[in-house]
C-alpha positions as protocol buffer text, in pm:
chain_id: "A"
residue {
  index: 1
  type: MET
  ca { x: 8726 y: 9954 z: 10223 }
}
residue {
  index: 2
  type: THR
  ca { x: 8777 y: 9912 z: 9852 }
}
residue {
  index: 3
  type: THR
  ca { x: 9156 y: 9905 z: 9833 }
}
residue {
  index: 4
  type: THR
  ca { x: 9355 y: 9589 z: 9893 }
}
residue {
  index: 5
  type: VAL
  ca { x: 9730 y: 9575 z: 9964 }
}
residue {
  index: 6
  type: TYR
  ca { x: 9908 y: 9250 z: 9881 }
}
residue {
  index: 7
  type: PHE
  ca { x: 10261 y: 9174 z: 10000 }
}
residue {
  index: 8
  type: GLU
  ca { x: 10412 y: 8942 z: 9741 }
}
residue {
  index: 9
  type: LYS
  ca { x: 10649 y: 8655 z: 9818 }
}
residue {
  index: 10
  type: ASN
  ca { x: 10930 y: 8827 z: 9623 }
}
residue {
  index: 11
  type: GLY
  ca { x: 10906 y: 9132 z: 9853 }
}
residue {
  index: 12
  type: GLY
  ca { x: 10705 y: 9352 z: 9619 }
}
residue {
  index: 13
  type: ILE
  ca { x: 10374 y: 9523 z: 9692 }
}
residue {
  index: 14
  type: ASP
  ca { x: 10060 y: 9506 z: 9481 }
}
residue {
  index: 15
  type: ILE
  ca { x: 9786 y: 9764 z: 9543 }
}
residue {
  index: 16
  type: GLU
  ca { x: 9442 y: 9708 z: 9392 }
}
residue {
  index: 17
  type: LEU
  ca { x: 9183 y: 9987 z: 9396 }
}
residue {
  index: 18
  type: ARG
  ca { x: 8816 y: 9906 z: 9337 }
}
residue {
  index: 19
  type: GLY
  ca { x: 8484 y: 10081 z: 9308 }
}
residue {
  index: 20
  type: ALA
  ca { x: 8464 y: 10457 z: 9349 }
}
residue {
  index: 21
  type: ARG
  ca { x: 8827 y: 10477 z: 9461 }
}
residue {
  index: 22
  type: LYS
  ca { x: 8940 y: 10336 z: 9129 }
}
residue {
  index: 23
  type: VAL
  ca { x: 8736 y: 10600 z: 8946 }
}
residue {
  index: 24
  type: LEU
  ca { x: 8825 y: 10896 z: 9170 }
}
residue {
  index: 25
  type: SER
  ca { x: 9198 y: 10824 z: 9189 }
}
residue {
  index: 26
  type: LEU
  ca { x: 9218 y: 10743 z: 8818 }
}
residue {
  index: 27
  type: ARG
  ca { x: 9413 y: 10423 z: 8895 }
}
residue {
  index: 28
  type: LYS
  ca { x: 9308 y: 10061 z: 8915 }
}
residue {
  index: 29
  type: HIS
  ca { x: 9632 y: 9892 z: 9009 }
}
residue {
  index: 30
  type: ILE
  ca { x: 9981 y: 9985 z: 9132 }
}
residue {
  index: 31
  type: LYS
  ca { x: 10261 y: 9731 z: 9148 }
}
residue {
  index: 32
  type: ILE
  ca { x: 10590 y: 9810 z: 9324 }
}
residue {
  index: 33
  type: GLU
  ca { x: 10883 y: 9578 z: 9265 }
}
residue {
  index: 34
  type: PRO
  ca { x: 11105 y: 9496 z: 9566 }
}
residue {
  index: 35
  type: GLU
  ca { x: 11404 y: 9686 z: 9425 }
}
residue {
  index: 36
  type: ASN
  ca { x: 11192 y: 10004 z: 9425 }
}
residue {
  index: 37
  type: LEU
  ca { x: 11086 y: 9978 z: 9793 }
}
residue {
  index: 38
  type: GLU
  ca { x: 11261 y: 10198 z: 10045 }
}
residue {
  index: 39
  type: SER
  ca { x: 11033 y: 10174 z: 10350 }
}
residue {
  index: 40
  type: VAL
  ca { x: 10681 y: 10080 z: 10459 }
}
residue {
  index: 41
  type: GLN
  ca { x: 10524 y: 10230 z: 10771 }
}
residue {
  index: 42
  type: LEU
  ca { x: 10181 y: 10227 z: 10932 }
}
residue {
  index: 43
  type: PHE
  ca { x: 10059 y: 10555 z: 11083 }
}
residue {
  index: 44
  type: SER
  ca { x: 9761 y: 10624 z: 11307 }
}
residue {
  index: 45
  type: ASP
  ca { x: 9572 y: 10954 z: 11285 }
}
residue {
  index: 46
  type: MET
  ca { x: 9791 y: 11091 z: 11010 }
}
residue {
  index: 47
  type: LYS
  ca { x: 9738 y: 11456 z: 10922 }
}
residue {
  index: 48
  type: LYS
  ca { x: 9585 y: 11511 z: 10582 }
}
residue {
  index: 49
  type: PRO
  ca { x: 9771 y: 11754 z: 10359 }
}
residue {
  index: 50
  type: LYS
  ca { x: 9671 y: 12120 z: 10378 }
}
residue {
  index: 51
  type: PHE
  ca { x: 9699 y: 12163 z: 10005 }
}
residue {
  index: 52
  type: TYR
  ca { x: 9872 y: 11972 z: 9734 }
}
residue {
  index: 53
  type: LYS
  ca { x: 9909 y: 12050 z: 9370 }
}
residue {
  index: 54
  type: LYS
  ca { x: 9668 y: 11802 z: 9219 }
}
residue {
  index: 55
  type: VAL
  ca { x: 9792 y: 11644 z: 8898 }
}
residue {
  index: 56
  type: ALA
  ca { x: 9510 y: 11393 z: 8850 }
}
residue {
  index: 57
  type: GLY
  ca { x: 9244 y: 11288 z: 9099 }
}
residue {
  index: 58
  type: THR
  ca { x: 9034 y: 11450 z: 9370 }
}
residue {
  index: 59
  type: ASN
  ca { x: 9097 y: 11625 z: 9702 }
}
residue {
  index: 60
  type: ALA
  ca { x: 8746 y: 11704 z: 9824 }
}
residue {
  index: 61
  type: TRP
  ca { x: 8622 y: 11456 z: 10092 }
}
residue {
  index: 62
  type: TYR
  ca { x: 8864 y: 11194 z: 9967 }
}
residue {
  index: 63
  type: TYR
  ca { x: 9231 y: 11234 z: 9876 }
}
residue {
  index: 64
  type: GLY
  ca { x: 9278 y: 11012 z: 9575 }
}
residue {
  index: 65
  type: GLY
  ca { x: 9516 y: 11025 z: 9284 }
}
residue {
  index: 66
  type: TRP
  ca { x: 9844 y: 11179 z: 9184 }
}
residue {
  index: 67
  type: PHE
  ca { x: 9968 y: 11485 z: 9372 }
}
residue {
  index: 68
  type: ARG
  ca { x: 10295 y: 11680 z: 9381 }
}
residue {
  index: 69
  type: GLU
  ca { x: 10464 y: 11804 z: 9698 }
}
residue {
  index: 70
  type: SER
  ca { x: 10803 y: 11976 z: 9695 }
}
residue {
  index: 71
  type: GLY
  ca { x: 10866 y: 11854 z: 9341 }
}
residue {
  index: 72
  type: GLU
  ca { x: 10796 y: 11489 z: 9429 }
}
residue {
  index: 73
  type: ASN
  ca { x: 10510 y: 11278 z: 9293 }
}
residue {
  index: 74
  type: GLU
  ca { x: 10285 y: 11120 z: 9554 }
}
residue {
  index: 75
  type: PHE
  ca { x: 9984 y: 10890 z: 9530 }
}
residue {
  index: 76
  type: TRP
  ca { x: 9700 y: 10919 z: 9781 }
}
residue {
  index: 77
  type: ASP
  ca { x: 9411 y: 10682 z: 9850 }
}
residue {
  index: 78
  type: VAL
  ca { x: 9285 y: 10817 z: 10185 }
}
residue {
  index: 79
  type: ARG
  ca { x: 8939 y: 10909 z: 10305 }
}
residue {
  index: 80
  type: ASN
  ca { x: 8968 y: 10820 z: 10673 }
}
residue {
  index: 81
  type: ASN
  ca { x: 9313 y: 10902 z: 10805 }
}
residue {
  index: 82
  type: GLU
  ca { x: 9298 y: 10684 z: 11119 }
}
residue {
  index: 83
  type: ARG
  ca { x: 9524 y: 10411 z: 10970 }
}
residue {
  index: 84
  type: VAL
  ca { x: 9741 y: 10495 z: 10673 }
}
residue {
  index: 85
  type: LEU
  ca { x: 10009 y: 10280 z: 10514 }
}
residue {
  index: 86
  type: VAL
  ca { x: 10293 y: 10500 z: 10386 }
}
residue {
  index: 87
  type: ILE
  ca { x: 10514 y: 10341 z: 10123 }
}
residue {
  index: 88
  type: THR
  ca { x: 10837 y: 10523 z: 10031 }
}
residue {
  index: 89
  type: THR
  ca { x: 11000 y: 10424 z: 9703 }
}
residue {
  index: 90
  type: ARG
  ca { x: 11306 y: 10492 z: 9491 }
}
residue {
  index: 91
  type: ASN
  ca { x: 11324 y: 10504 z: 9112 }
}
residue {
  index: 92
  type: PHE
  ca { x: 10945 y: 10477 z: 9088 }
}
residue {
  index: 93
  type: LYS
  ca { x: 10674 y: 10706 z: 8948 }
}
residue {
  index: 94
  type: TYR
  ca { x: 10562 y: 10804 z: 9300 }
}
residue {
  index: 95
  type: LYS
  ca { x: 10810 y: 10887 z: 9578 }
}
residue {
  index: 96
  type: LYS
  ca { x: 10545 y: 10815 z: 9843 }
}
residue {
  index: 97
  type: LEU
  ca { x: 10214 y: 10632 z: 9841 }
}
residue {
  index: 98
  type: TYR
  ca { x: 9953 y: 10690 z: 10113 }
}
residue {
  index: 99
  type: ILE
  ca { x: 9700 y: 10406 z: 10133 }
}
residue {
  index: 100
  type: GLU
  ca { x: 9415 y: 10390 z: 10384 }
}
residue {
  index: 101
  type: VAL
  ca { x: 9392 y: 10048 z: 10550 }
}
residue {
  index: 102
  type: GLY
  ca { x: 9128 y: 9896 z: 10774 }
}
residue {
  index: 103
  type: PRO
  ca { x: 9146 y: 9820 z: 11148 }
}
residue {
  index: 104
  type: ASP
  ca { x: 9234 y: 9454 z: 11083 }
}
residue {
  index: 105
  type: PHE
  ca { x: 9538 y: 9536 z: 10869 }
}
residue {
  index: 106
  type: LYS
  ca { x: 9864 y: 9418 z: 11022 }
}
residue {
  index: 107
  type: LEU
  ca { x: 10203 y: 9524 z: 10893 }
}
residue {
  index: 108
  type: ASN
  ca { x: 10422 y: 9216 z: 10899 }
}
residue {
  index: 109
  type: PRO
  ca { x: 10788 y: 9326 z: 10876 }
}
residue {
  index: 110
  type: SER
  ca { x: 10901 y: 8972 z: 10791 }
}
residue {
  index: 111
  type: LYS
  ca { x: 10722 y: 9002 z: 10456 }
}
residue {
  index: 112
  type: LEU
  ca { x: 10917 y: 9314 z: 10359 }
}
């Protein structure tokens, strides 16, 4: 796993992409301020999109980068869809962010 999700004390989220994911998704770092967070959910076995309009990134064996669905910008960093963190925002560049997380990742609602 080369993406790390940090929940900040102020309620914001900091996402750091490393290695090939940073290159393929064309992003190194995404920071979401608490006032831009709408919801955070953890999904198991999430369905990958059938087809998205790719703006920047890749959608071969790994969904990474900026995509558009129904006129909304979305950011994907998902290769294995077994555990995906879905972050919904407001007044932010991306309406939704899909971030693959490892088996040890725990979503702690008290930090949100």
